[in-house]
N, C-alpha and C positions, 0 to 999 in steps of 0.2 A: 489560419494559425500563423500568420506572418510575424506577429509580434508576441508569440506565446511566452518567450522568456523576458519577463519584465523584472524590474527591481522588486525587492521585498515589499510586500503590501500591494503589489499589482493585482489586477483582476483575473489574469489568466495563468497563474502559477501552477494550477493543477494540471492544465493541459501540457505544460512543459515538464512536469514532474513524472507523468505517466509515460514511460518509454515503451512498455509492452502491455497494451490494454488486454485484459482478460487472462493474462498468464497466471497471476496469483490466484484468481478465482478457480482456474482449472486445477491448480495444485491443491487447493482446499477441497474441491469436489473429489479428486482422486483419493485424498486421505479420508474422506467421509466426514468432514467437518464443515461448519460454516466458515465464511471468510474471517470473521472476527475471532472465532475459536481457534482457527489455524494460525492466525497472526499471534495470538496470545501464546500458543504452544511454541512457535518458532522463537519468539522473544524470550520465553522462559527457559528454553533449552540452550545448549551450547551452539552459538551461531556458526561456528566453524564446521560443525557437522552438516548444516544445511546449506552453507555457502553464503557469501557476502551479498549476492544479488537477491537471494530469497529473503535474507534478513532485512535488507533495505526495503523490499516490497512489503514485508510484514509491518515495518515501522510506518510506512506510508499508508497502508491499509488501516492501521489503528488510528492514525491522524485523520484520515478522511472519514472514518466512522464517527469520530468525535465531532467533526464539523457537521455531518448530517444529523447527528443527535441534537446538536444545538439549534438547528433550524426548525425542528418539529414543534 
């Protein structure tokens, strides 16, 4: 991952974007939801209640979910 942070459109932007692998998934499991359902819940509610980091993780989870849906 020497060159994980590339310019926009680079191939390894996902590796650079994920700072805490598995953290949002663990939060979703603790809440009893799937990752996508938890991300939707976080984005729909007041993000100040959940914190900035969690809000950003939710936005990234939604984005990565769209990418994986497009590849199927």
